[in-house]
C-alpha atoms as an extended CHARMM CRD file, in Angstrom:
* protein
*
        63  EXT
         1         1  MET       CA             89.9920000000       -8.3080000000      -66.9400000000  PROA      1               0.0000000000
         2         2  LEU       CA             87.2830000000       -9.5540000000      -69.3820000000  PROA      2               0.0000000000
         3         3  GLY       CA             85.1990000000       -6.3690000000      -69.1190000000  PROA      3               0.0000000000
         4         4  GLY       CA             82.3950000000       -8.0680000000      -67.1840000000  PROA      4               0.0000000000
         5         5  GLN       CA             82.1700000000      -10.7750000000      -69.7200000000  PROA      5               0.0000000000
         6         6  ALA       CA             83.5970000000      -13.7850000000      -67.6210000000  PROA      6               0.0000000000
         7         7  LYS       CA             81.3600000000      -16.8210000000      -66.9920000000  PROA      7               0.0000000000
         8         8  TRP       CA             81.5300000000      -16.1880000000      -63.2740000000  PROA      8               0.0000000000
         9         9  LYS       CA             82.5690000000      -13.4470000000      -60.8410000000  PROA      9               0.0000000000
        10        10  MET       CA             86.0860000000      -13.5940000000      -59.3620000000  PROA      10              0.0000000000
        11        11  THR       CA             86.0860000000      -15.8040000000      -56.3890000000  PROA      11              0.0000000000
        12        12  ASN       CA             88.6180000000      -17.1280000000      -53.8530000000  PROA      12              0.0000000000
        13        13  VAL       CA             90.4130000000      -20.2470000000      -54.7860000000  PROA      13              0.0000000000
        14        14  ARG       CA             89.8750000000      -21.5010000000      -51.2990000000  PROA      14              0.0000000000
        15        15  GLN       CA             86.1500000000      -22.0580000000      -52.3890000000  PROA      15              0.0000000000
        16        16  LEU       CA             86.8180000000      -25.6140000000      -53.8240000000  PROA      16              0.0000000000
        17        17  GLU       CA             83.2410000000      -26.4100000000      -53.9970000000  PROA      17              0.0000000000
        18        18  LEU       CA             82.7770000000      -24.1030000000      -56.9390000000  PROA      18              0.0000000000
        19        19  PRO       CA             83.0850000000      -25.7390000000      -60.4100000000  PROA      19              0.0000000000
        20        20  GLN       CA             85.9660000000      -23.4290000000      -61.6230000000  PROA      20              0.0000000000
        21        21  TRP       CA             88.2130000000      -24.6740000000      -58.7910000000  PROA      21              0.0000000000
        22        22  ARG       CA             87.0830000000      -28.2070000000      -58.3500000000  PROA      22              0.0000000000
        23        23  LYS       CA             88.8720000000      -29.3110000000      -61.6500000000  PROA      23              0.0000000000
        24        24  LEU       CA             92.2600000000      -28.0550000000      -60.2900000000  PROA      24              0.0000000000
        25        25  ALA       CA             91.6280000000      -29.7730000000      -56.8600000000  PROA      25              0.0000000000
        26        26  GLU       CA             90.8490000000      -33.0440000000      -58.4270000000  PROA      26              0.0000000000
        27        27  ARG       CA             94.1950000000      -33.2500000000      -60.4330000000  PROA      27              0.0000000000
        28        28  PRO       CA             97.0700000000      -33.2210000000      -57.8050000000  PROA      28              0.0000000000
        29        29  LYS       CA             99.6220000000      -33.6040000000      -60.6640000000  PROA      29              0.0000000000
        30        30  GLY       CA             98.9210000000      -30.0170000000      -61.6810000000  PROA      30              0.0000000000
        31        31  ARG       CA             99.1960000000      -28.4600000000      -58.3100000000  PROA      31              0.0000000000
        32        32  CYS       CA            102.2940000000      -26.8890000000      -56.5560000000  PROA      32              0.0000000000
        33        33  LEU       CA            103.2220000000      -25.0150000000      -53.4070000000  PROA      33              0.0000000000
        34        34  VAL       CA            104.0110000000      -21.2990000000      -53.7990000000  PROA      34              0.0000000000
        35        35  PRO       CA            106.0930000000      -19.8410000000      -50.8230000000  PROA      35              0.0000000000
        36        36  LEU       CA            105.2140000000      -16.4260000000      -49.9530000000  PROA      36              0.0000000000
        37        37  THR       CA            105.9960000000      -13.8100000000      -47.1250000000  PROA      37              0.0000000000
        38        38  GLU       CA            102.7280000000      -11.7100000000      -47.3100000000  PROA      38              0.0000000000
        39        39  PHE       CA             99.5900000000      -11.1210000000      -49.3440000000  PROA      39              0.0000000000
        40        40  CYS       CA             96.6020000000       -8.9230000000      -49.2420000000  PROA      40              0.0000000000
        41        41  LYS       CA             92.9400000000       -9.2750000000      -49.6140000000  PROA      41              0.0000000000
        42        42  PHE       CA             89.8940000000       -7.1640000000      -49.3020000000  PROA      42              0.0000000000
        43        43  THR       CA             88.2810000000       -6.6440000000      -45.8940000000  PROA      43              0.0000000000
        44        44  PRO       CA             84.6490000000       -7.3480000000      -45.4630000000  PROA      44              0.0000000000
        45        45  ASP       CA             83.5780000000       -3.8120000000      -46.3480000000  PROA      45              0.0000000000
        46        46  LYS       CA             85.3500000000       -4.1290000000      -49.7560000000  PROA      46              0.0000000000
        47        47  ARG       CA             87.1770000000       -0.7950000000      -49.3380000000  PROA      47              0.0000000000
        48        48  ASP       CA             90.2700000000       -1.5840000000      -47.5670000000  PROA      48              0.0000000000
        49        49  LEU       CA             92.9150000000       -4.2240000000      -48.1220000000  PROA      49              0.0000000000
        50        50  GLY       CA             93.9580000000       -6.3170000000      -45.1770000000  PROA      50              0.0000000000
        51        51  MET       CA             97.5290000000       -7.3570000000      -45.0330000000  PROA      51              0.0000000000
        52        52  ALA       CA             98.5500000000      -10.7250000000      -43.8720000000  PROA      52              0.0000000000
        53        53  SER       CA            101.2460000000      -11.3290000000      -41.3620000000  PROA      53              0.0000000000
        54        54  HSD       CA            104.9710000000      -11.2860000000      -42.4140000000  PROA      54              0.0000000000
        55        55  ARG       CA            105.5780000000      -14.8650000000      -41.3070000000  PROA      55              0.0000000000
        56        56  SER       CA            106.7140000000      -17.1160000000      -44.1170000000  PROA      56              0.0000000000
        57        57  LYS       CA            103.8190000000      -19.1640000000      -45.5820000000  PROA      57              0.0000000000
        58        58  ALA       CA            102.9990000000      -21.2610000000      -48.5390000000  PROA      58              0.0000000000
        59        59  ARG       CA             99.8960000000      -21.4710000000      -50.6850000000  PROA      59              0.0000000000
        60        60  CYS       CA             98.8830000000      -24.1330000000      -53.0790000000  PROA      60              0.0000000000
        61        61  GLY       CA             98.5860000000      -23.2130000000      -56.7140000000  PROA      61              0.0000000000
        62        62  SER       CA             98.4800000000      -24.7220000000      -60.0930000000  PROA      62              0.0000000000
        63        63  ARG       CA            101.2880000000      -25.0940000000      -62.8060000000  PROA      63              0.0000000000
């Protein structure tokens, strides 16, 4: 979205050891649970999208 001008490449928020996500993880007051029924993400070959199961889940997010 920034035309390649971001300070870092897009990463998965599950990588909490990275500085851009560590700040969110350190402040529990700014977090929330987001209910979901499905989501997608790239498969290892970066060409196809893998679909998650249709069982209800929740993910942590920030407000």
